[in-house]
N, C-alpha and C positions, 0 to 999 in steps of 0.2 A: 668480813672474812668468811669464806664458805668452807665447811669441813669436807674432807675427802669422803665421798659416799661410795666409792668403788662401784661394784656392779649394781647397787641399789639406787644409783643416781636418777635413773629415768623414773623409777617407781616413786621415789620420794618427791622429786620435782613435779611430776604430774599430779601427785596428791596435793601438793601445795597449790598448784594451779587450779585444780578442781575446787578446792576449798575456797580459794579467793573468788572464783567465778560464782560459787554458790552464795557467798557473803554479799557480793555485789548484786546478785539477783534478789536476795531477800531485802536488801536496803532499797533497791529500785521499786520492788513490789509494795513495800511499806509506804514509800513516798507517794506512789501512784494512788494507792487506796486512801491515803490521808487527804490528798487533793480532791478525790472523788467524793468522799464523805463530806468534806468542807463545802464543796459546791452544792451537794444535796441539802445540807443543813441551811445554807444561805437561801436556797430556793424555798424551803419550808418556812423560814423566818420571813421572807418577803411576802409569801402568801398570807401569813398571819399579821402582816402590817407592822412587824417589829423592826427597829432600827438598831444599828451598832451602838454600843455604849452601855 
């Protein structure tokens, strides 16, 4: 159920949309950086001759 926002509907809904977009961007950036760091760590470990475990 959505409350009646009256003349503020556009401002409120666009704020929700912007917040959601920023949250998605932060999550995507975090996942991207995590994968990049893991790949770099794997390369360093491979150079040092270490194995998983």
